[in-house]
N, C-alpha and C positions, 0 to 999 in steps of 0.2 A: 672094152674101152681103155686106152692109156690115159693115165694120170700123169700131169706134168707138175713136178714138185719144185719148180724154180719161177723165178720170176720172168716178165717179159721183158726180152733185152733189146735196146734201141742203140745202136751204133751211128755216130756221124762223124764224118770225117770233113773237117772245115779248116779254113785258114785262122789259125792263132797267132802266127807270126809272120812276118813279110808284108809285103806292099798292101795285101788285102786283107790283112787282119782286123781291120774295122768291121768288115763284112763278117767273117767268120765268128768274132767275137758275138755280135749281133744275133747269128744263128743260133748259137750255143744259148745265148740268154732266151730266146725264144722257146728252143725245144725244152729248157729246163723249166719254163713256166709252163707249156702245156704236159709235161710230165708232171709236175708236182699238180696240176689241176687235175689231171687223170686218176692219181692216187689220192688226192682229198676227195672225189667222187666215187671211190670205193675201188679204183683200180682198173684194169683192163682184165674182164671177164672172171674176176675174184683174185686175179693176182697182180701184185705190184710191178710198177714198170720201172726199170733201171735205165740210167743213159750212160753209155760210155762215150767217149770224145777223143778223137785221135786228130792231132796237128798235122795238116798237109803242106804247112809252111809256105804258101803260096807257089809251090812246087807243080810243075808241068807233068811231072812224072806219076803223079798220083791215081792213074788210072788203073793200075794194077793193085788193087785195095788188098788183096789176100797175101799178094809177095810184098808189099810194102809195110802193112799195116799186120802183122800176123797176130799181134796181141788183141786188136779188135776184133778179128776174124774169131780168134780163140773165145775172147771173153762172150761174144754175142751167139756163139754156136749152142 
């Protein structure tokens, strides 16, 4: 059996800037609340959960996640 020695990582790409930032900021707030609640209840399968957020800046090209957000892909791997 493989032992995982790091936290459960969740990546969210959402609009933090631009015309739709009001929705993206709300998305991050909800994700933060859910992750805080999970961690307060003992985490996920005993592993703390970490949230990583990247700003898509209301950009239509955000479909290529790994290409446009290599930091997020690396952090959540």
